[in-house]
C-alpha positions in Angstrom: 0.5 -47.2 -12.8 -1.9 -47.3 -9.8 0.4 -45.0 -7.7 0.6 -42.5 -10.5 -3.2 -42.6 -11.0 -3.6 -41.8 -7.2 -1.1 -39.0 -7.5 -3.0 -37.5 -10.5 -6.3 -37.7 -8.6 -4.8 -35.9 -5.6 -3.2 -33.2 -7.7 -6.6 -32.7 -9.4 -8.6 -32.1 -6.2 -9.2 -28.5 -5.3 -7.2 -27.4 -2.3 -9.3 -27.0 0.9 -8.3 -24.0 3.0 -9.6 -23.0 6.5 -11.4 -19.7 6.8 -9.6 -17.3 9.2 -11.7 -14.6 10.9 -9.7 -11.5 11.3 -10.9 -9.1 14.0 -10.6 -5.4 13.1 -10.7 -3.0 15.9 -12.1 0.5 16.0 -9.4 3.3 15.9 -11.1 5.1 18.8 -11.5 2.0 20.9 -10.2 2.5 24.6 -7.4 0.5 26.2 -10.0 -1.2 28.4 -12.3 -2.1 25.4 -9.3 -3.5 23.5 -8.4 -5.5 26.5 -11.9 -7.1 26.5 -11.2 -8.5 23.1 -8.0 -10.0 24.2 -9.7 -11.5 27.3 -12.5 -13.1 25.2 -10.0 -14.7 22.9 -7.9 -15.9 25.8 -10.8 -17.3 27.8 -11.9 -19.2 24.6 -8.4 -20.7 24.4 -7.7 -19.0 21.1 -4.2 -17.8 20.4 -4.2 -14.7 18.3 -1.6 -12.2 17.1 -2.1 -8.5 17.5 -0.9 -6.7 14.5 -0.8 -3.0 13.6 -1.2 -2.8 9.9 -2.6 -0.3 7.3 -3.6 2.2 10.1 -5.7 -0.6 11.8 -5.2 -2.8 14.8 -6.1 -6.4 14.1 -6.2 -9.7 15.9 -5.3 -12.6 13.6 -6.3 -15.9 15.3 -4.1 -19.0 14.7 -7.2 -21.2 14.2 -10.7 -20.9 13.0 -13.3 -19.3 15.4 -16.6 -20.9 16.3 -19.8 -19.1 15.1 -20.6 -18.4 18.8 -17.2 -16.7 19.4 -17.5 -14.7 16.3 -20.9 -13.3 17.5 -19.4 -12.7 20.9 -16.5 -10.7 19.4 -18.6 -8.7 17.0 -20.7 -7.5 19.9 -17.8 -6.0 21.7 -17.4 -2.2 21.8 -13.9 -2.3 20.4 -14.6 -4.4 17.3 -15.4 -2.6 14.1 -15.9 -5.8 12.2 -14.8 -9.4 11.6 -13.5 -10.2 8.2 -13.4 -13.8 6.9 -10.2 -14.6 5.0 -9.8 -18.0 3.4 -6.3 -17.3 2.1 -3.4 -18.5 4.2 -1.6 -15.1 3.5 -4.0 -12.9 5.4 -2.4 -9.4 5.2 -1.1 -9.9 1.6 -4.6 -11.2 0.4 -7.1 -9.1 -1.6 -9.7 -10.5 0.6 -8.6 -8.3 3.5 -7.4 -5.4 1.2 -9.1 -5.6 -2.2 -7.5 -2.4 -3.7 -4.1 -2.3 -5.1 -1.4 -1.0 -2.6 1.0 1.8 -3.7 4.5 1.7 -2.3 6.5 4.9 -2.4 10.3 5.1 -2.6 11.4 8.6 -3.0 9.5 9.9 -6.0 8.9 6.5 -7.4 5.5 4.9 -6.8 5.2 1.1 -7.3 1.7 0.0 -8.2 0.8 3.2 -9.9 0.1 3.9 -13.6 3.7 4.2 -14.7 6.2 1.3 -14.5 9.1 1.9 -12.1 12.6 1.2 -13.4 15.3 0.2 -11.1 18.8 0.0 -12.6 22.4 -0.1 -11.5 25.4 -2.5 -11.2 25.1 -5.8 -9.5 27.7 -4.8 -7.0 29.3 -1.6 -5.9 33.0 -1.9 -7.0 34.4 1.5 -6.3 33.4 5.2 -6.0 34.1 6.1 -9.6 32.2 3.1 -11.0 29.0 3.7 -8.9 29.0 7.4 -9.6 29.3 6.7 -13.3 26.6 4.1 -13.1 24.2 6.5 -11.2 24.6 9.2 -13.7 23.9 6.8 -16.6 20.9 5.4 -14.8 19.4 8.8 -14.1 20.1 10.0 -17.6 18.5 6.8 -19.1 15.2 7.0 -17.3 15.7 4.9 -14.2 13.7 5.9 -11.0 15.6 4.0 -8.4 19.3 3.2 -8.2 20.4 -0.3 -7.3 23.8 -1.6 -6.1 25.0 -4.4 -3.9 27.3 -3.8 -0.9 26.8 -7.4 0.5 26.7 -10.0 -2.3 25.5 -13.6 -1.8 27.6 -15.6 -4.2 27.4 -19.3 -5.0 31.2 -19.7 -4.6 33.0 -18.3 -1.5 35.9 -17.4 -3.9 33.8 -15.0 -5.9 33.6 -11.2 -5.3 31.4 -10.7 -2.2 31.0 -7.0 -2.5 32.5 -4.2 -0.3 30.1 -4.5 2.5 28.9 -1.3 4.4 31.5 0.8 2.6 29.8 -0.1 -0.7 26.4 0.9 0.7 27.7 4.2 1.7 29.1 4.8 -1.7 25.7 3.9 -3.2 23.9 6.2 -0.9 26.2 9.1 -1.9 25.9 8.3 -5.6 22.1 8.2 -5.4 22.0 11.5 -3.6 24.3 13.1 -6.2 21.8 12.4 -9.1 18.6 12.6 -7.1 17.7 8.9 -7.1 16.6 6.8 -4.1 18.6 3.6 -3.6 17.9 -0.1 -2.9 20.2 -2.6 -1.7 20.3 -6.2 -0.3 20.3 -7.1 3.3 21.7 -10.6 4.1 21.7 -10.8 8.0 19.0 -9.6 10.6 21.7 -7.8 12.6 22.4 -5.6 9.6 18.8 -4.6 8.8 18.8 -1.4 10.9 22.3 -0.3 9.8 21.5 -0.8 6.1 18.1 0.9 6.5 19.8 4.0 7.8 21.6 4.4 4.4 19.1 2.9 1.8 15.6 4.0 0.8 14.5 0.4 0.1 15.7 -2.9 1.5 16.0 -6.0 -0.8 15.7 -9.6 0.4 17.3 -11.8 -2.2 16.1 -15.2 -3.6 18.3 -17.1 -1.3 16.9 -15.5 1.7 13.2 -15.5 0.8 12.5 -17.9 3.7 15.1 -16.5 6.1 12.4 -15.8 8.6 14.5 -13.9 11.2 15.7 -11.6 8.3 12.1 -11.1 7.1 11.0 -10.0 10.6 14.0 -7.7 11.0 13.5 -5.9 7.7 9.8 -5.6 8.5 10.6 -3.8 11.8 12.7 -1.2 10.2 9.7 0.3 8.5 11.6 0.7 5.2 9.9 -0.3 2.0 11.1 -4.0 1.2 11.5 -5.6 -2.1 11.1 -9.4 -1.7 12.4 -11.5 -4.4 10.9 -14.9 -5.1 13.0 -17.9 -4.1 14.3 -19.8 -7.1 12.3 -22.9 -6.2 9.4 -21.4 -4.4 5.7 -21.6 -5.0 3.4 -18.4 -5.1 1.9 -19.4 -1.7 5.4 -19.8 -0.1 6.4 -16.4 -1.7 3.3 -14.7 -0.4 3.6 -16.2 3.0 7.2 -14.9 3.2 5.8 -11.4 2.4 3.3 -12.1 5.3 6.2 -12.2 7.7 7.2 -8.6 6.8 3.6 -7.4 6.7 2.9 -9.0 10.1 5.6 -6.7 11.6 3.4 -3.7 10.8 5.3 -2.8 7.6 2.8 -2.5 4.7 5.4 -1.4 2.1 6.3 -4.6 0.4 7.0 -5.0 -3.3 7.3 -8.6 -4.8 10.0 -9.3 -7.5 9.8 -12.2 -9.8 13.4 -13.1 -10.9 12.9 -16.6 -12.4 12.6 -20.1 -11.0 15.0 -22.9 -11.6 14.4 -25.1 -14.6 16.3 -27.9 -16.5 17.2 -26.0 -19.6 20.8 -24.5 -19.5 20.3 -21.9 -22.2 18.9 -19.4 -19.7 19.9 -18.9 -16.1 16.4 -19.4 -14.9 12.8 -19.7 -16.2 11.0 -16.4 -16.2 7.5 -17.1 -14.9 5.6 -14.3 -16.5 2.3 -16.0 -15.9 2.8 -15.3 -12.2 2.4 -11.5 -12.8 -1.3 -11.4 -13.7 -2.1 -14.4 -11.3 -0.5 -12.4 -8.5 -2.6 -9.4 -9.4 -5.7 -11.6 -8.5 -4.2 -13.0 -5.3 -2.6 -10.0 -3.6 -2.7 -6.2 -3.5 1.1 -6.0 -3.3 2.9 -4.5 -6.3 4.8 -6.9 -8.6 8.0 -6.2 -10.5 10.2 -8.4 -12.7 14.0 -8.9 -12.8 14.7 -10.1 -16.4 18.6 -9.9 -15.7 18.6 -12.8 -13.2 15.7 -14.6 -14.9 17.5 -14.9 -18.2 21.2 -14.6 -17.5 21.9 -13.0 -20.9 22.1 -9.3 -21.6 20.5 -9.6 -25.1 17.4 -11.1 -23.5 16.9 -8.4 -20.8 15.3 -5.9 -23.2 12.6 -8.2 -24.8 11.7 -10.0 -21.6 11.6 -6.7 -19.7 9.1 -5.4 -22.3 7.2 -8.6 -22.1 6.9 -8.3 -18.3 5.4 -4.8 -18.7 3.0 -6.2 -21.3 2.0 -8.9 -18.8 1.1 -6.1 -16.2 4.3 -5.8 -14.1 4.5 -2.6 -12.1 8.1 -2.2 -12.8 11.5 -3.7 -13.7 14.8 -4.3 -12.0 17.8 -4.6 -14.2 21.6 -4.8 -13.9 23.4 -2.0 -15.7 27.0 -1.1 -15.8 28.9 1.7 -17.6 31.1 -1.1 -19.1 29.3 -4.4 -18.6 32.2 -6.6 -19.8 34.2 -5.2 -16.9 31.7 -5.9 -14.2 33.1 -7.9 -11.2 29.8 -9.9 -10.9 27.1 -11.0 -13.3 28.7 -9.4 -16.4 27.0 -11.7 -18.9 23.6 -10.4 -17.8 24.4 -6.8 -17.4 23.2 -4.3 -19.9 24.8 -0.9 -20.9 23.2 2.6 -20.6 22.0 2.6 -24.2 20.0 -0.6 -23.7 18.6 0.8 -20.5 17.4 3.9 -22.5 15.8 1.7 -25.0 14.2 -0.4 -22.2 12.7 2.7 -20.5 11.3 4.0 -23.8 9.7 0.7 -24.9 8.4 -0.1 -21.5 6.7 3.3 -21.2 5.3 2.9 -24.8 3.9 -0.6 -24.0 2.2 0.7 -20.8 0.8 3.7 -22.4 -0.7 1.5 -25.3 -2.2 -0.9 -22.7 -3.8 1.9 -20.8 -5.2 3.5 -24.0 -6.6 0.1 -25.1 -8.2 -0.4 -21.7 -9.9 3.0 -21.7 -11.4 2.3 -25.0 -12.6 -1.2 -24.4 -15.9 -1.9 -22.6 -15.4 -3.4 -19.1 -15.2 -7.1 -19.2 -16.0 -9.5 -16.4 -12.9 -10.8 -14.6 -12.2 -14.5 -15.6 -12.5 -16.8 -12.7 -9.6 -18.8 -11.2 -9.9 -22.0 -9.2 -8.3 -20.4 -6.1 -9.5 -16.7 -6.6 -12.1 -15.7 -4.0 -14.4 -12.7 -3.8 -13.1 -10.1 -1.4 -14.8 -9.7 1.9 -15.3 -6.4 3.7 -12.8 -3.8 2.7 -10.1 -2.8 5.1 -9.1 0.8 4.9 
């Protein structure tokens, strides 16, 4: 009983986080002026990472800076300002970037007024299948075509996808119907190759903390969809996104796909509460995958609509011309008619929410224990 009481007390204590001072450089600073900043940090024994992000050059120290060092840095000609960031995920935090980020993939804009709908088969099976799926997705209101060439499967004996051949078929199918394409990358060595044929790269749940892969997809410069690990906290997820952002790639979209629970009636537990919570913590767009979250095709439509009602910036669903014939994830794959209904209802819900917000007087934002007021705006 005593041990449990101590555990409860520890859980109830507010988390204490160190404040990190981010040094933002002037765009017109000379090389000599920039070198002076590096020299001051080095002389003080402070290790700091130089990052090019959101059209700014930054120094992100690994440890807190003394007030004297902060004053010294602020007086340097190259320094535009120093921004205090309490969050461990510096670049993903609203403290550094208070406004919502927009991520463009083709004509689709994640984080804008309209929800983005990503649809397509779990895996690219053959040319006829992906072409038929692409036509159905485009006709049903999808904005981005999905399809897996490399498939991480729990069993080594399950269909693993068609590899690069499948990605080439996906690229061609998307071009035929005028849709950008997103597909998963599983290995760092494949990031550049896949980026040549895909408009957006996906990092799957199993690879959320594959740090070499996160760095590799970040360096491609392509927009990246980062799925939440099925047993990951929000901080772990956002710190994974930080690896991509720290490579100078600001085009990151988060995808909630459910977390592991103990009930076997659904494949995962869809954490819709994370959607409005993430809107407070990060400027990155957030979408929801109700297919993997529920594991049942009859739940995809209602939970997809619920996700839009919760504030999601879009949806990612598995759709196949003939769902029962899908070689992977058939039980959670919807048909074109369900996709059309989802697109219609999602659009209606978003329109109703925007209309209601425009007619309501502004309300003060409710406070959260870990929500902090943004510091100086970057950008």
